LOMI-689440 format. One line per field, with one value per residue (C-alpha): residue in three letters; x, y, z. Coordinates in steps of 0.02 Angstrom, whole numbers. Layout:
// residues N
r: (ALA, ...)
xx: (X, ...)
yy: (Y, ...)
zz: (Z, ...)
END
This chain:
// residues 408
r: (MET, LYS, VAL, LEU, TRP, PHE, SER, LEU, VAL, SER, SER, SER, SER, PHE, VAL, SER, ALA, GLY, GLY, TYR, ASN, GLY, CYS, GLY, TRP, VAL, SER, SER, LEU, GLU, GLU, SER, ILE, ALA, LYS, ARG, ASP, ASP, VAL, ASP, LEU, ALA, MET, ALA, PHE, LEU, HIS, PRO, SER, SER, ASP, GLY, LYS, GLN, LYS, VAL, GLY, ASN, VAL, THR, TYR, TYR, PRO, MET, ARG, ARG, SER, GLN, SER, MET, PHE, SER, LYS, VAL, ASP, ARG, PHE, PHE, ARG, VAL, SER, ARG, GLN, ASP, ARG, LEU, GLU, LEU, GLU, LEU, CYS, LYS, ARG, VAL, VAL, ASP, ASP, PHE, LYS, PRO, ASP, VAL, ILE, GLN, VAL, PHE, GLY, THR, GLU, SER, SER, PHE, GLY, LEU, ILE, ALA, ARG, GLU, THR, LYS, ILE, PRO, VAL, VAL, ILE, HIS, LEU, GLN, GLY, LEU, MET, GLY, PRO, TYR, LEU, ASN, ALA, TRP, VAL, PRO, THR, GLY, TYR, ARG, MET, TRP, ASP, TYR, ALA, ARG, ARG, GLY, SER, TRP, ASN, PRO, ILE, LYS, ILE, ALA, LEU, GLY, LEU, ARG, ALA, LEU, ALA, PHE, ASN, ARG, HIS, ALA, ALA, VAL, ARG, GLU, ARG, GLU, ILE, MET, ARG, SER, CYS, LYS, ALA, PHE, MET, GLY, ARG, THR, ASN, TRP, ASP, ARG, ALA, PHE, VAL, SER, THR, TYR, ALA, PRO, LYS, ALA, ARG, TYR, TYR, THR, CYS, TRP, GLU, VAL, LEU, ARG, PRO, CYS, PHE, TYR, GLU, PRO, GLY, GLU, TRP, THR, PRO, PRO, CYS, ARG, PRO, VAL, PHE, VAL, SER, THR, ILE, SER, GLY, PRO, LEU, TYR, LYS, GLY, HIS, ASP, MET, VAL, LEU, LYS, THR, ALA, ARG, VAL, LEU, ARG, GLU, SER, GLY, LEU, SER, ASP, PHE, GLU, TRP, ARG, VAL, TYR, GLY, VAL, SER, GLU, PHE, ARG, PHE, ALA, GLU, ARG, LYS, THR, GLY, ILE, ARG, SER, ALA, ASP, VAL, GLY, VAL, ARG, PRO, MET, GLY, VAL, ALA, THR, ALA, GLU, GLN, LEU, ARG, ASP, ALA, LEU, LEU, HIS, ALA, SER, ALA, TYR, VAL, HIS, PRO, SER, TYR, ILE, ASP, ASN, SER, PRO, ASN, SER, VAL, CYS, GLU, ALA, GLN, VAL, LEU, GLY, VAL, PRO, VAL, VAL, ALA, THR, ALA, VAL, GLY, GLY, VAL, PRO, SER, LEU, PHE, ALA, PRO, ASP, ARG, SER, SER, CYS, LEU, VAL, PRO, ALA, ASN, ASP, PRO, LEU, MET, ALA, ALA, GLU, ARG, ILE, ARG, GLU, ALA, LEU, GLU, THR, PRO, ASN, SER, PHE, ARG, SER, HIS, CYS, SER, ALA, CYS, LEU, HIS, ARG, HIS, ASP, ARG, ASP, ALA, ILE, VAL, GLU, THR, ILE, LEU, ALA, VAL, TYR, ARG, ASP, VAL, ALA, GLY, GLY, SER, VAL, SER, SER)
xx: (5983, 5887, 5827, 5736, 5637, 5587, 5448, 5326, 5201, 5115, 5115, 4964, 4928, 4890, 4792, 4628, 4633, 4538, 4671, 4742, 4781, 4776, 4939, 5094, 5257, 5331, 5188, 5209, 5394, 5351, 5239, 5381, 5516, 5403, 5403, 5590, 5654, 5825, 5761, 5694, 5601, 5540, 5450, 5435, 5321, 5227, 5052, 4919, 4897, 5015, 5005, 5190, 5275, 5170, 5215, 5101, 5152, 5339, 5353, 5376, 5290, 5338, 5200, 5284, 5159, 5188, 5094, 4918, 4889, 4835, 4997, 5100, 5000, 5025, 5209, 5228, 5146, 5271, 5432, 5478, 5660, 5609, 5493, 5639, 5730, 5578, 5550, 5734, 5719, 5574, 5682, 5828, 5715, 5659, 5840, 5890, 5745, 5759, 5949, 5954, 6101, 6047, 5931, 5838, 5755, 5628, 5653, 5738, 5572, 5563, 5676, 5706, 5863, 5949, 5966, 6123, 6218, 6156, 6204, 6348, 6229, 6242, 6104, 6049, 5923, 5807, 5783, 5605, 5556, 5701, 5649, 5777, 5742, 5556, 5558, 5645, 5494, 5366, 5286, 5238, 5251, 5111, 5096, 5173, 5219, 5068, 4955, 4995, 4929, 4770, 4720, 4593, 4507, 4532, 4499, 4632, 4654, 4685, 4804, 4902, 4908, 4970, 5108, 5156, 5166, 5286, 5391, 5396, 5456, 5592, 5647, 5639, 5754, 5884, 5865, 5887, 6062, 6108, 6040, 6144, 6301, 6265, 6226, 6354, 6240, 6093, 5977, 5900, 5847, 5858, 5996, 5920, 5947, 6126, 6163, 6089, 6199, 6351, 6323, 6275, 6355, 6500, 6588, 6433, 6398, 6256, 6153, 6027, 5864, 5693, 5527, 5391, 5224, 5055, 5003, 4858, 4971, 5064, 4904, 4883, 4776, 4747, 4750, 4587, 4579, 4406, 4320, 4308, 4475, 4496, 4652, 4699, 4812, 4849, 4903, 4891, 4860, 5021, 5017, 5182, 5088, 5026, 4844, 4859, 4955, 4807, 4685, 4798, 4839, 4655, 4613, 4747, 4676, 4504, 4572, 4661, 4497, 4501, 4342, 4262, 4376, 4370, 4521, 4497, 4608, 4622, 4685, 4596, 4413, 4415, 4519, 4445, 4607, 4690, 4530, 4539, 4723, 4707, 4531, 4491, 4344, 4380, 4205, 4228, 4382, 4333, 4431, 4344, 4416, 4385, 4443, 4541, 4530, 4587, 4729, 4604, 4500, 4655, 4710, 4541, 4541, 4714, 4672, 4526, 4612, 4683, 4839, 4909, 4970, 5089, 5090, 5200, 5327, 5443, 5450, 5574, 5507, 5318, 5243, 5088, 5195, 5272, 5101, 5040, 5198, 5185, 5006, 5061, 4966, 5034, 5117, 5153, 5251, 5345, 5535, 5568, 5677, 5699, 5556, 5667, 5754, 5589, 5597, 5714, 5811, 5699, 5548, 5607, 5463, 5350, 5427, 5379, 5450, 5369, 5238, 5227, 5043, 5068, 5195, 5098, 4942, 5041, 5114, 4941, 4872, 5018, 4984, 4807, 4868, 5018, 4992, 5127, 5264, 5208, 5195, 5346, 5393, 5284, 5399, 5549, 5451, 5391, 5572, 5620, 5490, 5513, 5473, 5593, 5736, 5705, 5704, 5868, 5945, 5893, 5958, 6123, 6131, 6097, 6237, 6357, 6316, 6318, 6477, 6577, 6585, 6500, 6558, 6450)
yy: (-3556, -3596, -3776, -3863, -4022, -4146, -4263, -4384, -4326, -4161, -4030, -4023, -3857, -3949, -4100, -4114, -4154, -4314, -4380, -4554, -4577, -4389, -4295, -4396, -4367, -4254, -4131, -4144, -4102, -3961, -3885, -3884, -3821, -3682, -3605, -3575, -3401, -3467, -3579, -3524, -3681, -3731, -3892, -3971, -4115, -4183, -4112, -4131, -3942, -3798, -3610, -3596, -3574, -3513, -3438, -3495, -3435, -3463, -3598, -3584, -3723, -3789, -3903, -3985, -4024, -4159, -4155, -4226, -4263, -4439, -4464, -4416, -4531, -4677, -4632, -4633, -4804, -4884, -4781, -4758, -4713, -4570, -4507, -4507, -4388, -4274, -4269, -4232, -4081, -4018, -4038, -3944, -3797, -3786, -3791, -3654, -3545, -3567, -3581, -3677, -3704, -3883, -4004, -4140, -4282, -4389, -4568, -4665, -4723, -4585, -4506, -4354, -4426, -4421, -4232, -4272, -4310, -4152, -4016, -3958, -3908, -4031, -4162, -4269, -4409, -4461, -4649, -4713, -4875, -4964, -5021, -5160, -5250, -5218, -5299, -5450, -5474, -5416, -5588, -5672, -5859, -5947, -5811, -5789, -5637, -5677, -5650, -5465, -5457, -5557, -5501, -5384, -5537, -5566, -5386, -5353, -5172, -5221, -5359, -5231, -5113, -5253, -5302, -5120, -5096, -5243, -5178, -5004, -5071, -5172, -5014, -4917, -5042, -5019, -4830, -4834, -4907, -4759, -4639, -4724, -4707, -4523, -4456, -4425, -4402, -4501, -4489, -4644, -4713, -4903, -5032, -5081, -4905, -4905, -5075, -5018, -4864, -4962, -5086, -4974, -4808, -4855, -4687, -4584, -4497, -4572, -4470, -4540, -4444, -4503, -4447, -4330, -4411, -4339, -4203, -4293, -4434, -4311, -4268, -4347, -4503, -4653, -4829, -4914, -5095, -5160, -5304, -5402, -5425, -5301, -5298, -5158, -5159, -5028, -5091, -5038, -5123, -5218, -5403, -5389, -5289, -5455, -5474, -5663, -5656, -5570, -5704, -5850, -5782, -5747, -5927, -5994, -5885, -5958, -6135, -6103, -6062, -5872, -5849, -5691, -5558, -5429, -5383, -5212, -5182, -5001, -4946, -5080, -5107, -5293, -5453, -5540, -5592, -5650, -5744, -5836, -5879, -5938, -6009, -5906, -5785, -5631, -5631, -5811, -5770, -5603, -5492, -5330, -5216, -5036, -4937, -4776, -4681, -4510, -4493, -4449, -4604, -4714, -4635, -4669, -4848, -4881, -4810, -4932, -5085, -5236, -5234, -5166, -5301, -5263, -5411, -5346, -5453, -5304, -5129, -5001, -4899, -4901, -4749, -4853, -4952, -4793, -4714, -4863, -4860, -4677, -4708, -4851, -4986, -5166, -5204, -5368, -5348, -5451, -5439, -5379, -5242, -5099, -5146, -5224, -5054, -4985, -5099, -5097, -5261, -5305, -5294, -5422, -5536, -5416, -5475, -5628, -5704, -5656, -5779, -5867, -5857, -5986, -5879, -5720, -5795, -5851, -5676, -5597, -5712, -5666, -5481, -5509, -5598, -5487, -5324, -5225, -5337, -5287, -5101, -4999, -4866, -4722, -4583, -4661, -4673, -4494, -4440, -4534, -4436, -4269, -4137, -4005, -4128, -4195, -4019, -3978, -4139, -4103, -3924, -3990, -4108, -3963, -3862, -4007, -4046, -3864, -3831, -3947, -4105, -4188, -4140, -4165)
zz: (3818, 3659, 3657, 3515, 3539, 3404, 3458, 3377, 3507, 3475, 3612, 3726, 3643, 3480, 3542, 3633, 3817, 3779, 3661, 3677, 3862, 3880, 3861, 3899, 3986, 3850, 3873, 4062, 4044, 3924, 4056, 4182, 4062, 3998, 4172, 4164, 4121, 4072, 3931, 3763, 3712, 3540, 3496, 3324, 3275, 3125, 3108, 2972, 2960, 2989, 2985, 3016, 3183, 3327, 3495, 3635, 3806, 3826, 3693, 3505, 3408, 3237, 3173, 3023, 2887, 2758, 2594, 2615, 2431, 2384, 2289, 2442, 2556, 2437, 2421, 2611, 2616, 2497, 2505, 2687, 2654, 2541, 2678, 2798, 2682, 2664, 2852, 2879, 2763, 2870, 3025, 2947, 2904, 3085, 3145, 3022, 3079, 3268, 3280, 3444, 3560, 3594, 3506, 3602, 3507, 3598, 3547, 3408, 3334, 3203, 3072, 3184, 3263, 3093, 3117, 3219, 3059, 2972, 3095, 3202, 3340, 3487, 3487, 3634, 3611, 3750, 3729, 3736, 3649, 3565, 3393, 3368, 3533, 3512, 3340, 3417, 3532, 3405, 3387, 3552, 3577, 3484, 3352, 3180, 3078, 2969, 3119, 3115, 2938, 2964, 3138, 3056, 2978, 2791, 2739, 2603, 2656, 2837, 2782, 2678, 2827, 2940, 2819, 2798, 2987, 2998, 2854, 2932, 3099, 3014, 2925, 3088, 3173, 3035, 3041, 3229, 3207, 3096, 3227, 3362, 3255, 3218, 3391, 3528, 3679, 3749, 3898, 3974, 4142, 4142, 4133, 3966, 3899, 3959, 3882, 3716, 3710, 3766, 3624, 3479, 3526, 3639, 3621, 3659, 3824, 3927, 4052, 4174, 4176, 4233, 4161, 4222, 4253, 4209, 4333, 4418, 4478, 4589, 4681, 4854, 4855, 4966, 4897, 4951, 4892, 4850, 4941, 4779, 4688, 4546, 4437, 4319, 4165, 4034, 3864, 3682, 3515, 3473, 3517, 3612, 3743, 3810, 3759, 3764, 3928, 4011, 3951, 3995, 4168, 4203, 4157, 4275, 4414, 4381, 4380, 4545, 4629, 4621, 4521, 4590, 4515, 4378, 4270, 4191, 4042, 3984, 3813, 3711, 3673, 3628, 3632, 3480, 3397, 3559, 3599, 3433, 3458, 3638, 3634, 3789, 3790, 3894, 3967, 4027, 4132, 4206, 4086, 4040, 3904, 3956, 3803, 3812, 3976, 4035, 4159, 4295, 4259, 4267, 4430, 4508, 4442, 4515, 4685, 4696, 4623, 4713, 4602, 4440, 4319, 4175, 4051, 3909, 3816, 3793, 3868, 3929, 4074, 4054, 4139, 4179, 4302, 4372, 4395, 4494, 4600, 4648, 4703, 4815, 4720, 4723, 4555, 4465, 4303, 4177, 4194, 4017, 3942, 4064, 4181, 4318, 4338, 4406, 4558, 4707, 4735, 4882, 4768, 4641, 4692, 4596, 4433, 4331, 4170, 4006, 3943, 4111, 4159, 4298, 4390, 4353, 4430, 4582, 4606, 4588, 4723, 4835, 4802, 4865, 5022, 5064, 4968, 5060, 4991, 4815, 4849, 4800, 4926, 4867, 4929, 4840, 4677, 4693, 4720, 4561, 4464, 4552, 4421, 4485, 4500, 4324, 4252, 4340, 4275, 4097, 4105, 4172, 4022, 3904, 3982, 3975, 3794, 3739, 3836, 3726, 3830, 3683, 3510, 3357)
END
């Protein structure tokens, strides 16, 4: 079977091993699928340079290059809809060249999903972040849209970039609706995914399929909590990832008498804007930004942490939570988006409301006192992310879609 992937994430063959958070779940899945003799896999993605399609091992790669001229870069900045059309033309050329039996698009965040309305080849979209719901939670309590523009101080270029990012995400949310109307098959894994498809593509077929984790998290390891409390979080740049939630919760922990702890936050190198908004200095409340780390560094940090804390205001199925779970680390997470689907009913005490630092601090203290009640059953989580089972599920979806159960 010939399968073509479209992904915003480049293959691990085209990025350095030290890229942002290493190579993610798409590359991990690619590694597993590439071992199959019954799949002829191709992968297409935007790339700043391209020498045309390349065959590396068992996978054909299509790095799609957009014009890098100054005019084109300015045009992309201001005319997003036109860029959608140009990117769609690149996608159509790849489809015409590879002639797949099935097309899989990773996420609705890009223009790639629009290929479903341009081809008769069956298309299945694997849901990731959901742009409409994300935009709804884009601005946390206490912030304004303007904060996204001025978070880089009063630098006019940074303000323009902030306003453009907001405009792009508004456009992406509208485009996502068109993608949902165009596609007839979706893969997801949370109740949030299912509700989204049921609402915006009620006639589409929905398949449940979990995600492959990065390889090192499947390696055996023993959780060894430190003598001094150490908490770990992994977040990225957007404010909805809960920068202020970390600072506010850390302050409540200090005020409750738990002063000798360290909260290591990976993925960011500073909290300056959240500090200005909350009036809380990270250094004063034990919060330590760690910057970007490799998968191996994160695994080691988790195995020697008291608990993993996920503070986001919106998320679907964050792999950072899943990685902590498979390692048997106590987890406290906000009950937003698809996150509750990652926890068994008897582990609901691990969840806290968004923007509730008081309850988050209480749950963290409980995780220190009774860690086993906050540890998901490691074997069950490993089963959920079993690589072989996920590959078989995806191949079954391909066969079902290609066999005519889903018409384009």
